[in-house]
N, C-alpha and C positions, 0 to 999 in steps of 0.2 A: 215898616214899623220899628220904632226905637226899642231896643232891648234894655230893660231896667238894670241898673247897676247891680242889684241884688242877684240878678240872674247869673252873673259871672261868678258867683260863689259856688257854683256847681263844681264839685270835685269828685273825680273818679279814682278809686283804688282798685287796681286790677287784681283779681283773685283768679287768674286764668289757669286753666289746666294745661297739661303738656300739649304742645302743638299750637298754642295761641300766644301771641306776644305783641310786639309793638305794631304789627301790621293789622291788628284787630280794628274794625271800624269804630269801636268805642274806646279808642286809645286816649292818650293824655290830652289831645286837643278837642275832645268831644264837646265840651261846653262852649268853646269858641265858635263852633260851627252852627249852633242853634241860633237862628237869627229871626225867626218869625214866631210870635206867640199869639194864640187866639183861643176862641172857644165858641160854643153854640149849645143848643139844646138844654135839657134839664138833667144834668149839667155835664159838660164835656170840655176839657182843657186840652190844648195841644201845643207842641213846640217842634219846629222842623228846621233843618239846616238849609242853606241857600242852594245846595246841590240837589236837594230833594231826595236825599239818600238815608237820612236818619230822622225818625219821628218818635216823639215821646207823647203818649196820650194817657189821660186820666179821666175816667168816667165814674160818676156817682149819681145814678138816676133818681129823680124826684126831689132833689134838694131845694129847688126854687119853689115847687109846689108846697113842700113841707114848711118853708119859711113863712107862709101865710102873710106876706107883706112886711115882715119884720126882718131886720138884720140878724142872721144866725151864723154860728160857728160850729162846725162838726169836726170831730177828731176820729180818725180811723187808724187802728193798728193793722198793718198789712202783714199777710194777705187778709182780706175781709170779703165775705161773700157779697156785700152790697156795693163794692167798688172794684174797678179794674185799673191797674197801672201797668202799661207795657211800653217797651222800646222796640221799634222795628227798624231793620236796615234792609235796603233794597234800592229799587229805582222807581221814579214817579211815586214815591212813597206816600205823598200827601194828596194824591189826585182825588181821592174820595173823602177828604177831610172837610166836614161842614159844607158839603156841596152835593147836590143831587145830579150834577152833570159830570160824568166820568169820561175824560177825554182819552187817556192813555191806559188806564187801568194800573193800579199800583202792583208792583212785583215785590213781594216780601221774601227776602233770602234768609233772614234770621230774626227770631223774636225772643226777647227777654221778658220775663214776668216777675212782678214783685213777690218776694218770698219773706220779706221782713221790712220793718221800718214804720214810719208814721207819716200820715197825710192830714193836714189841717186845712179845711175849706171854709171860707167866709163868703156868705151870699148877702148882697144888698139889693133887694128888689127895687125896681124903678117904677113906682106908681102902679097903675092897673094893667099895664101891658105885660107881655111875656118877658120883656127885657129885664136883665139884672146885671149887676157888676159883681165879679167874683175874684177872690184871691185864693191861691193854692200854695201851700208850703209843704215841701217834701223834706223829711229829715231822716238821715241814716237808713236810706232805702237800699236793700240788697235785691238785685235783679239776677235771675238765673235763666240761661237758655236751655234748650233741650239736650245739649251735650254736657251740661253741668258747669259751663263757664259762668262766672259771676262778674258783675260790676257793682260798685257801691256809689250811690249818690248821697254825699254827706249832707248837702243842702241845695235846694232848688226852689226858687220863688217865682210865681206868676203873680202880678199885681194889677188890679183894676182892669180885668179882662171882661169884655162884653159877652155874656152868656144868656141863654134863655130863648134866643131867636131860633127860628126853624129854617134850615137850609131850603133854598128854593129858587 
């Protein structure tokens, strides 16, 4: 899948605590490793690197159904109880992404959760089927792991992603 040019605008600013530095898996080259963009369900977006070690997911249940056949745009100030934005690092990290056949089982070594920022989702339903096209823009998102380490996504765009279909 071709990565949209706007995807490359993802910039990370490390706000790392003592003990984390350039060897952190979400270091300066994080954005260059995310090579597959996709989505499914109502509504779930993901981006994963080619090594299947870093996964970014955003979920906002019910946006397609709420659109009632019309193009809609929703803005969320993160964190928000109605959405989830996480970054996971591990191995076979995308094995269960939009798929009901798990071959290796993902191993998650570290998880970051959004603690600040903005997410804007546009949904364009496609006729009477479950399918829809969606865009997601993340702006000034701060993610924190359980140890208090943070990364900042200044901007990240998913464009024209097929969502709404059910894995199977």
